py3Dmol code that shows the C-alpha trace and the ligand (Angstrom):
import py3Dmol

protein = """\
ATOM      1  CA  MET A   1    -100.956  18.978  85.474  1.00  0.00           C
ATOM      2  CA  ASN A   2    -104.513  18.401  84.508  1.00  0.00           C
ATOM      3  CA  ASP A   3    -105.418  21.793  83.087  1.00  0.00           C
ATOM      4  CA  HIS A   4    -108.781  20.665  81.933  1.00  0.00           C
ATOM      5  CA  LEU A   5    -111.208  23.603  82.149  1.00  0.00           C
ATOM      6  CA  THR A   6    -113.948  23.055  84.754  1.00  0.00           C
ATOM      7  CA  TYR A   7    -116.949  24.956  85.969  1.00  0.00           C
ATOM      8  CA  PRO A   8    -119.076  24.180  89.153  1.00  0.00           C
ATOM      9  CA  GLY A   9    -121.095  21.521  87.235  1.00  0.00           C
ATOM     10  CA  GLY A  10    -117.894  19.666  86.180  1.00  0.00           C
ATOM     11  CA  LYS A  11    -115.566  19.637  83.299  1.00  0.00           C
ATOM     12  CA  VAL A  12    -116.114  21.815  80.302  1.00  0.00           C
ATOM     13  CA  ARG A  13    -117.558  19.752  77.383  1.00  0.00           C
ATOM     14  CA  LEU A  14    -118.473  21.222  73.997  1.00  0.00           C
ATOM     15  CA  TYR A  15    -120.669  19.740  71.265  1.00  0.00           C
ATOM     16  CA  VAL A  16    -119.033  20.287  67.881  1.00  0.00           C
ATOM     17  CA  GLU A  17    -120.115  19.454  64.341  1.00  0.00           C
ATOM     18  CA  ALA A  18    -116.701  18.334  63.215  1.00  0.00           C
ATOM     19  CA  GLN A  19    -114.651  15.249  62.646  1.00  0.00           C
ATOM     20  CA  LEU A  20    -112.869  14.163  65.853  1.00  0.00           C
ATOM     21  CA  THR A  21    -109.546  12.337  65.168  1.00  0.00           C
ATOM     22  CA  GLU A  22    -106.083  12.629  66.637  1.00  0.00           C
ATOM     23  CA  GLY A  23    -104.505  15.957  65.587  1.00  0.00           C
ATOM     24  CA  ALA A  24    -107.692  17.208  64.134  1.00  0.00           C
ATOM     25  CA  ARG A  25    -108.167  20.965  64.334  1.00  0.00           C
ATOM     26  CA  VAL A  26    -111.627  22.090  65.316  1.00  0.00           C
ATOM     27  CA  GLU A  27    -112.828  25.692  65.032  1.00  0.00           C
ATOM     28  CA  ALA A  28    -115.030  26.643  67.976  1.00  0.00           C
ATOM     29  CA  SER A  29    -118.226  28.519  67.162  1.00  0.00           C
ATOM     30  CA  GLU A  30    -118.325  32.217  67.954  1.00  0.00           C
ATOM     31  CA  GLY A  31    -120.374  31.469  70.982  1.00  0.00           C
ATOM     32  CA  GLN A  32    -118.034  28.775  72.201  1.00  0.00           C
ATOM     33  CA  ALA A  33    -115.009  30.949  71.635  1.00  0.00           C
ATOM     34  CA  HIS A  34    -116.664  33.728  73.657  1.00  0.00           C
ATOM     35  CA  TYR A  35    -117.429  31.282  76.327  1.00  0.00           C
ATOM     36  CA  LEU A  36    -113.997  29.748  76.515  1.00  0.00           C
ATOM     37  CA  LEU A  37    -111.970  32.946  76.149  1.00  0.00           C
ATOM     38  CA  HIS A  38    -114.076  35.543  78.032  1.00  0.00           C
ATOM     39  CA  VAL A  39    -116.133  33.484  80.450  1.00  0.00           C
ATOM     40  CA  MET A  40    -113.804  30.694  81.287  1.00  0.00           C
ATOM     41  CA  ARG A  41    -110.691  32.835  80.620  1.00  0.00           C
ATOM     42  CA  ALA A  42    -109.087  29.906  78.833  1.00  0.00           C
ATOM     43  CA  ARG A  43    -105.700  30.361  77.267  1.00  0.00           C
ATOM     44  CA  THR A  44    -103.654  28.535  74.649  1.00  0.00           C
ATOM     45  CA  GLY A  45    -103.017  25.015  76.160  1.00  0.00           C
ATOM     46  CA  SER A  46    -106.231  24.972  78.163  1.00  0.00           C
ATOM     47  CA  ARG A  47    -107.991  21.657  77.710  1.00  0.00           C
ATOM     48  CA  VAL A  48    -111.646  20.902  77.173  1.00  0.00           C
ATOM     49  CA  SER A  49    -113.638  17.799  76.059  1.00  0.00           C
ATOM     50  CA  LEU A  50    -115.321  17.677  72.612  1.00  0.00           C
ATOM     51  CA  PHE A  51    -118.013  15.363  71.379  1.00  0.00           C
ATOM     52  CA  ASN A  52    -119.884  15.301  68.052  1.00  0.00           C
ATOM     53  CA  GLY A  53    -122.559  12.637  68.618  1.00  0.00           C
ATOM     54  CA  THR A  54    -120.843   9.821  66.827  1.00  0.00           C
ATOM     55  CA  GLY A  55    -117.172   9.828  67.682  1.00  0.00           C
ATOM     56  CA  GLY A  56    -117.164   9.446  71.464  1.00  0.00           C
ATOM     57  CA  GLU A  57    -115.464  12.097  73.636  1.00  0.00           C
ATOM     58  CA  TRP A  58    -112.084  13.646  72.867  1.00  0.00           C
ATOM     59  CA  LEU A  59    -109.528  15.674  74.928  1.00  0.00           C
ATOM     60  CA  ALA A  60    -108.632  18.793  73.061  1.00  0.00           C
ATOM     61  CA  SER A  61    -106.454  21.826  73.788  1.00  0.00           C
ATOM     62  CA  ILE A  62    -106.637  25.425  72.660  1.00  0.00           C
ATOM     63  CA  LEU A  63    -104.059  25.732  69.829  1.00  0.00           C
ATOM     64  CA  GLU A  64    -104.657  29.377  68.970  1.00  0.00           C
ATOM     65  CA  SER A  65    -107.193  32.084  69.673  1.00  0.00           C
ATOM     66  CA  GLY A  66    -108.044  35.533  68.681  1.00  0.00           C
ATOM     67  CA  ARG A  67    -110.591  37.978  70.085  1.00  0.00           C
ATOM     68  CA  ARG A  68    -113.594  36.114  68.847  1.00  0.00           C
ATOM     69  CA  GLU A  69    -112.188  32.835  67.503  1.00  0.00           C
ATOM     70  CA  CYS A  70    -110.580  29.796  68.967  1.00  0.00           C
ATOM     71  CA  VAL A  71    -109.006  26.730  67.332  1.00  0.00           C
ATOM     72  CA  LEU A  72    -108.718  23.552  69.300  1.00  0.00           C
ATOM     73  CA  GLU A  73    -106.552  20.486  68.536  1.00  0.00           C
ATOM     74  CA  CYS A  74    -107.789  16.933  69.369  1.00  0.00           C
ATOM     75  CA  GLU A  75    -105.215  15.078  71.499  1.00  0.00           C
ATOM     76  CA  ARG A  76    -106.861  11.667  72.338  1.00  0.00           C
ATOM     77  CA  GLN A  77    -110.238   9.883  72.661  1.00  0.00           C
ATOM     78  CA  THR A  78    -111.223   9.693  76.322  1.00  0.00           C
ATOM     79  CA  ARG A  79    -114.604   7.857  75.952  1.00  0.00           C
ATOM     80  CA  GLN A  80    -116.072   5.457  73.458  1.00  0.00           C
ATOM     81  CA  GLN A  81    -119.295   6.594  71.656  1.00  0.00           C
ATOM     82  CA  GLN A  82    -122.417   5.653  73.617  1.00  0.00           C
ATOM     83  CA  GLY A  83    -126.063   6.422  72.736  1.00  0.00           C
ATOM     84  CA  THR A  84    -129.112   6.662  74.948  1.00  0.00           C
ATOM     85  CA  PRO A  85    -132.187   4.486  74.842  1.00  0.00           C
ATOM     86  CA  ASP A  86    -134.425   4.965  71.690  1.00  0.00           C
ATOM     87  CA  LEU A  87    -137.015   7.035  73.565  1.00  0.00           C
ATOM     88  CA  TRP A  88    -138.913   9.901  71.937  1.00  0.00           C
ATOM     89  CA  LEU A  89    -140.875  12.607  73.714  1.00  0.00           C
ATOM     90  CA  CYS A  90    -143.845  13.769  71.658  1.00  0.00           C
ATOM     91  CA  PHE A  91    -145.424  16.692  73.458  1.00  0.00           C
ATOM     92  CA  ALA A  92    -147.971  19.349  72.937  1.00  0.00           C
ATOM     93  CA  PRO A  93    -146.194  22.625  73.845  1.00  0.00           C
ATOM     94  CA  ILE A  94    -147.776  24.661  76.663  1.00  0.00           C
ATOM     95  CA  LYS A  95    -147.877  28.276  77.459  1.00  0.00           C
ATOM     96  CA  LYS A  96    -146.640  28.391  81.084  1.00  0.00           C
ATOM     97  CA  THR A  97    -143.542  26.232  80.696  1.00  0.00           C
ATOM     98  CA  PRO A  98    -141.337  27.234  77.910  1.00  0.00           C
ATOM     99  CA  ALA A  99    -140.466  24.355  75.565  1.00  0.00           C
ATOM    100  CA  ASP A 100    -136.948  25.215  76.173  1.00  0.00           C
ATOM    101  CA  TYR A 101    -137.177  24.042  79.781  1.00  0.00           C
ATOM    102  CA  LEU A 102    -138.779  20.706  78.590  1.00  0.00           C
ATOM    103  CA  ALA A 103    -136.082  20.302  75.986  1.00  0.00           C
ATOM    104  CA  GLN A 104    -133.415  20.692  78.637  1.00  0.00           C
ATOM    105  CA  LYS A 105    -135.043  18.329  81.080  1.00  0.00           C
ATOM    106  CA  ALA A 106    -135.911  15.645  78.516  1.00  0.00           C
ATOM    107  CA  THR A 107    -132.332  15.816  77.270  1.00  0.00           C
ATOM    108  CA  GLU A 108    -131.089  15.139  80.789  1.00  0.00           C
ATOM    109  CA  LEU A 109    -133.456  12.292  81.029  1.00  0.00           C
ATOM    110  CA  GLY A 110    -132.014  10.760  77.943  1.00  0.00           C
ATOM    111  CA  VAL A 111    -134.484  11.143  75.061  1.00  0.00           C
ATOM    112  CA  SER A 112    -133.329  10.424  71.610  1.00  0.00           C
ATOM    113  CA  ALA A 113    -135.837  12.832  69.888  1.00  0.00           C
ATOM    114  CA  LEU A 114    -138.047  15.747  70.760  1.00  0.00           C
ATOM    115  CA  GLN A 115    -141.250  15.963  68.623  1.00  0.00           C
ATOM    116  CA  PRO A 116    -143.547  18.975  69.330  1.00  0.00           C
ATOM    117  CA  VAL A 117    -147.214  18.096  68.444  1.00  0.00           C
ATOM    118  CA  PHE A 118    -150.023  20.538  67.780  1.00  0.00           C
ATOM    119  CA  THR A 119    -153.345  19.227  69.040  1.00  0.00           C
ATOM    120  CA  ARG A 120    -156.866  20.805  68.978  1.00  0.00           C
ATOM    121  CA  ARG A 121    -156.401  22.437  72.504  1.00  0.00           C
ATOM    122  CA  THR A 122    -152.878  23.554  72.078  1.00  0.00           C
ATOM    123  CA  VAL A 123    -152.741  27.261  72.639  1.00  0.00           C
ATOM    124  CA  VAL A 124    -149.104  27.740  71.631  1.00  0.00           C
ATOM    125  CA  SER A 125    -149.074  28.494  67.852  1.00  0.00           C
ATOM    126  CA  ARG A 126    -145.319  28.173  67.181  1.00  0.00           C
ATOM    127  CA  VAL A 127    -142.249  26.561  68.507  1.00  0.00           C
ATOM    128  CA  ASN A 128    -138.763  27.916  68.070  1.00  0.00           C
ATOM    129  CA  THR A 129    -136.957  24.627  67.228  1.00  0.00           C
ATOM    130  CA  GLY A 130    -133.677  26.460  66.865  1.00  0.00           C
ATOM    131  CA  ARG A 131    -133.725  27.453  70.455  1.00  0.00           C
ATOM    132  CA  LEU A 132    -134.986  23.993  71.474  1.00  0.00           C
ATOM    133  CA  HIS A 133    -131.943  22.570  69.810  1.00  0.00           C
ATOM    134  CA  ALA A 134    -129.578  25.074  71.501  1.00  0.00           C
ATOM    135  CA  ASN A 135    -131.096  24.109  74.878  1.00  0.00           C
ATOM    136  CA  ALA A 136    -130.706  20.416  74.062  1.00  0.00           C
ATOM    137  CA  ILE A 137    -127.031  20.872  73.144  1.00  0.00           C
ATOM    138  CA  GLU A 138    -126.308  22.729  76.411  1.00  0.00           C
ATOM    139  CA  ALA A 139    -128.161  20.152  78.480  1.00  0.00           C
ATOM    140  CA  ALA A 140    -126.272  17.307  76.541  1.00  0.00           C
ATOM    141  CA  GLU A 141    -122.970  19.091  77.396  1.00  0.00           C
ATOM    142  CA  GLN A 142    -123.883  19.493  80.979  1.00  0.00           C
ATOM    143  CA  SER A 143    -125.381  16.031  81.547  1.00  0.00           C
ATOM    144  CA  ASP A 144    -122.215  14.208  80.106  1.00  0.00           C
ATOM    145  CA  ARG A 145    -124.196  12.826  77.195  1.00  0.00           C
ATOM    146  CA  LEU A 146    -122.357  11.909  74.014  1.00  0.00           C
ATOM    147  CA  THR A 147    -125.444  12.533  71.806  1.00  0.00           C
ATOM    148  CA  VAL A 148    -127.755  15.457  71.337  1.00  0.00           C
ATOM    149  CA  PRO A 149    -131.460  14.571  70.910  1.00  0.00           C
ATOM    150  CA  ASP A 150    -132.981  15.118  67.458  1.00  0.00           C
ATOM    151  CA  VAL A 151    -135.288  18.180  67.612  1.00  0.00           C
ATOM    152  CA  ARG A 152    -138.011  17.862  64.980  1.00  0.00           C
ATOM    153  CA  GLU A 153    -140.280  20.452  63.420  1.00  0.00           C
ATOM    154  CA  PRO A 154    -143.768  20.504  65.034  1.00  0.00           C
ATOM    155  CA  LEU A 155    -146.428  18.228  63.453  1.00  0.00           C
ATOM    156  CA  PRO A 156    -150.191  18.281  63.820  1.00  0.00           C
ATOM    157  CA  LEU A 157    -151.351  15.216  65.689  1.00  0.00           C
ATOM    158  CA  GLU A 158    -153.028  13.738  62.640  1.00  0.00           C
ATOM    159  CA  LYS A 159    -149.775  13.827  60.686  1.00  0.00           C
ATOM    160  CA  LEU A 160    -147.779  12.364  63.642  1.00  0.00           C
ATOM    161  CA  LEU A 161    -150.074   9.349  63.774  1.00  0.00           C
ATOM    162  CA  ALA A 162    -150.262   8.975  60.014  1.00  0.00           C
ATOM    163  CA  SER A 163    -146.452   8.953  59.701  1.00  0.00           C
ATOM    164  CA  TRP A 164    -145.714   6.846  62.758  1.00  0.00           C
ATOM    165  CA  PRO A 165    -142.697   4.556  62.205  1.00  0.00           C
ATOM    166  CA  ALA A 166    -143.136   0.764  62.327  1.00  0.00           C
ATOM    167  CA  GLY A 167    -141.765  -0.977  65.402  1.00  0.00           C
ATOM    168  CA  ARG A 168    -142.076   1.934  67.802  1.00  0.00           C
ATOM    169  CA  GLN A 169    -144.521   1.769  70.803  1.00  0.00           C
ATOM    170  CA  LEU A 170    -146.370   4.972  71.609  1.00  0.00           C
ATOM    171  CA  MET A 171    -147.198   5.399  75.318  1.00  0.00           C
ATOM    172  CA  PHE A 172    -150.203   7.658  75.208  1.00  0.00           C
ATOM    173  CA  CYS A 173    -150.420   9.563  78.520  1.00  0.00           C
ATOM    174  CA  ASP A 174    -154.186   9.661  79.070  1.00  0.00           C
ATOM    175  CA  GLU A 175    -155.297  11.713  81.992  1.00  0.00           C
ATOM    176  CA  THR A 176    -158.854  10.409  82.025  1.00  0.00           C
ATOM    177  CA  GLY A 177    -157.732   7.470  84.237  1.00  0.00           C
ATOM    178  CA  GLU A 178    -159.118   4.774  81.812  1.00  0.00           C
ATOM    179  CA  ALA A 179    -155.683   3.377  81.191  1.00  0.00           C
ATOM    180  CA  PRO A 180    -153.469   0.865  82.864  1.00  0.00           C
ATOM    181  CA  PRO A 181    -150.666   2.088  85.048  1.00  0.00           C
ATOM    182  CA  ILE A 182    -147.575   2.975  83.021  1.00  0.00           C
ATOM    183  CA  LYS A 183    -145.610   0.314  84.868  1.00  0.00           C
ATOM    184  CA  GLU A 184    -147.868  -2.465  83.501  1.00  0.00           C
ATOM    185  CA  ALA A 185    -147.844  -1.056  80.015  1.00  0.00           C
ATOM    186  CA  LEU A 186    -143.968  -1.046  79.955  1.00  0.00           C
ATOM    187  CA  ALA A 187    -143.818  -4.524  81.316  1.00  0.00           C
ATOM    188  CA  ALA A 188    -146.145  -5.777  78.569  1.00  0.00           C
ATOM    189  CA  SER A 189    -144.402  -3.829  75.741  1.00  0.00           C
ATOM    190  CA  SER A 190    -141.922  -5.900  73.725  1.00  0.00           C
ATOM    191  CA  LYS A 191    -140.617  -3.049  71.666  1.00  0.00           C
ATOM    192  CA  SER A 192    -137.197  -1.457  72.435  1.00  0.00           C
ATOM    193  CA  ALA A 193    -138.094   1.683  70.460  1.00  0.00           C
ATOM    194  CA  CYS A 194    -140.524   3.739  72.577  1.00  0.00           C
ATOM    195  CA  ALA A 195    -142.226   7.084  72.671  1.00  0.00           C
ATOM    196  CA  VAL A 196    -144.312   9.152  75.212  1.00  0.00           C
ATOM    197  CA  LEU A 197    -147.079  11.463  74.121  1.00  0.00           C
ATOM    198  CA  THR A 198    -148.522  14.155  76.398  1.00  0.00           C
ATOM    199  CA  GLY A 199    -151.183  16.660  75.628  1.00  0.00           C
ATOM    200  CA  PRO A 200    -151.582  20.488  76.306  1.00  0.00           C
ATOM    201  CA  GLU A 201    -153.028  22.334  79.306  1.00  0.00           C
ATOM    202  CA  GLY A 202    -156.532  21.372  78.281  1.00  0.00           C
ATOM    203  CA  GLY A 203    -155.718  17.747  77.481  1.00  0.00           C
ATOM    204  CA  PHE A 204    -156.956  15.894  74.452  1.00  0.00           C
ATOM    205  CA  ASP A 205    -160.450  16.136  73.280  1.00  0.00           C
ATOM    206  CA  GLU A 206    -162.653  13.063  72.939  1.00  0.00           C
ATOM    207  CA  VAL A 207    -162.243  12.695  69.183  1.00  0.00           C
ATOM    208  CA  GLU A 208    -158.459  12.927  69.539  1.00  0.00           C
ATOM    209  CA  ARG A 209    -158.422  10.443  72.327  1.00  0.00           C
ATOM    210  CA  GLU A 210    -160.360   7.851  70.301  1.00  0.00           C
ATOM    211  CA  ARG A 211    -158.222   8.567  67.228  1.00  0.00           C
ATOM    212  CA  ILE A 212    -155.062   7.956  69.253  1.00  0.00           C
ATOM    213  CA  ARG A 213    -156.448   4.885  70.960  1.00  0.00           C
ATOM    214  CA  SER A 214    -157.409   3.339  67.781  1.00  0.00           C
ATOM    215  CA  GLN A 215    -153.829   3.011  66.557  1.00  0.00           C
ATOM    216  CA  ALA A 216    -152.305  -0.489  66.827  1.00  0.00           C
ATOM    217  CA  PHE A 217    -149.000   1.079  67.968  1.00  0.00           C
ATOM    218  CA  VAL A 218    -150.573   2.987  70.899  1.00  0.00           C
ATOM    219  CA  THR A 219    -150.664   1.884  74.519  1.00  0.00           C
ATOM    220  CA  PRO A 220    -152.684   4.254  76.796  1.00  0.00           C
ATOM    221  CA  VAL A 221    -151.070   4.700  80.159  1.00  0.00           C
ATOM    222  CA  SER A 222    -152.002   6.302  83.406  1.00  0.00           C
ATOM    223  CA  LEU A 223    -149.589   8.339  85.523  1.00  0.00           C
ATOM    224  CA  GLY A 224    -151.584   7.930  88.626  1.00  0.00           C
ATOM    225  CA  PRO A 225    -154.742   9.298  90.231  1.00  0.00           C
ATOM    226  CA  ARG A 226    -153.704  13.041  90.034  1.00  0.00           C
ATOM    227  CA  ILE A 227    -153.876  15.334  87.060  1.00  0.00           C
ATOM    228  CA  LEU A 228    -150.292  16.397  86.329  1.00  0.00           C
ATOM    229  CA  ARG A 229    -149.375  19.513  84.519  1.00  0.00           C
ATOM    230  CA  ALA A 230    -148.237  18.597  80.938  1.00  0.00           C
ATOM    231  CA  ASP A 231    -144.517  19.160  81.684  1.00  0.00           C
ATOM    232  CA  THR A 232    -144.787  17.225  84.966  1.00  0.00           C
ATOM    233  CA  ALA A 233    -146.478  14.312  83.030  1.00  0.00           C
ATOM    234  CA  ALA A 234    -143.755  14.329  80.281  1.00  0.00           C
ATOM    235  CA  LEU A 235    -140.860  14.232  82.750  1.00  0.00           C
ATOM    236  CA  ALA A 236    -142.547  11.721  85.061  1.00  0.00           C
ATOM    237  CA  ALA A 237    -143.372   9.341  82.114  1.00  0.00           C
ATOM    238  CA  LEU A 238    -139.771   9.675  80.704  1.00  0.00           C
ATOM    239  CA  SER A 239    -138.370   8.992  84.157  1.00  0.00           C
ATOM    240  CA  VAL A 240    -140.542   5.826  84.616  1.00  0.00           C
ATOM    241  CA  CYS A 241    -139.503   4.643  81.105  1.00  0.00           C
ATOM    242  CA  GLN A 242    -135.785   5.044  82.012  1.00  0.00           C
ATOM    243  CA  ALA A 243    -136.132   3.439  85.295  1.00  0.00           C
ATOM    244  CA  LEU A 244    -138.145   0.442  84.136  1.00  0.00           C
ATOM    245  CA  ALA A 245    -136.976  -0.061  80.585  1.00  0.00           C
ATOM    246  CA  GLY A 246    -134.223   2.401  79.889  1.00  0.00           C
ATOM    247  CA  ASP A 247    -130.659   2.998  81.029  1.00  0.00           C
ATOM    248  CA  TRP A 248    -131.220   3.793  84.743  1.00  0.00           C
ATOM    249  CA  ARG A 249    -129.745   0.449  85.729  1.00  0.00           C
TER     250      ARG A 249
END
"""
ligand_1 = """\
26
SAH
N -157.360 17.618 80.899
C -156.800 18.085 82.150
C -155.315 18.437 82.047
C -154.447 17.825 81.046
S -152.842 17.630 81.666
C -157.395 19.465 82.559
O -157.911 20.098 81.636
O -157.195 19.812 83.750
C -151.918 17.697 80.263
C -151.423 16.271 79.731
O -150.621 15.661 80.754
C -152.550 15.295 79.510
O -153.078 15.406 78.186
C -151.847 13.884 79.622
O -151.097 13.712 78.422
C -151.005 14.268 80.769
N -151.332 13.829 82.098
C -151.651 14.548 83.156
N -152.025 13.893 84.216
C -151.995 12.510 83.820
C -152.242 11.298 84.393
N -152.666 11.166 85.663
N -152.153 10.120 83.673
C -151.790 10.172 82.410
N -151.457 11.335 81.682
C -151.552 12.501 82.441
"""
view = py3Dmol.view(width=600, height=400)
view.addModel(protein, "pdb")
view.setStyle({"model": 0}, {"cartoon": {"style": "trace"}})
view.addModel(ligand_1, "xyz")
view.setStyle({"model": 1}, {"stick": {}})
view.zoomTo()
view.show()
């Protein structure tokens, strides 16, 4: 009898920061225990899937539980570890769309890292990266990923450019229209490590635009003739990257 816990979106999967090996005992977090015991009404013997970002996916069953705690035991590995394309999203957070939403959608789209960037016209003054990480974990669980994207502390644009890692192409989403279509830019790019950069509600100012374009690792790209909202632009660019050069085979 497959007593694997399921919910309307599919089987229950939990991200844990623990070693996953046969017979390993894993303590669920308080939040996870609450979810399992009081939302999913799981009992001893109920099965869930666990992943930790490096060890693939494991079938585990509830060994024992109390009111607020739950210990699971790993039974067997059900999926080999698999990553996602090495694709970062560097984004200026915007007021209207909470970064939480962007973190969820970008995780579903398979980003490997989320890098908030503060630019001159960014009106948002702080980003709650703890919440972003929690949203990324939830989206990774729901979207059947075996990794959770890296959620980085916000950086000012200048620092992002100054510390840019060698070997990674930055697709600069430039809404002025003076940029080749993203499809052309991706076809021309030889680098497997890639990143997308989108600006805030007011876009980039001229000084920033020149600064970004002057970097050897930057390729300006256009996302078509219409001005997209920053979150639309980020998700559209990520989708094109995955479709043309990522894992949407
Ligand atoms: N400057 C515009 C809005 C900027 S939209 C205004 O003030 O109305 C926010 C960000 O989305 C831009 O900085 C850019 O990174 C991205 N973006 C929006 N439309 C785009 C397009 N057609 N091509 C490339 N990037 C775009």
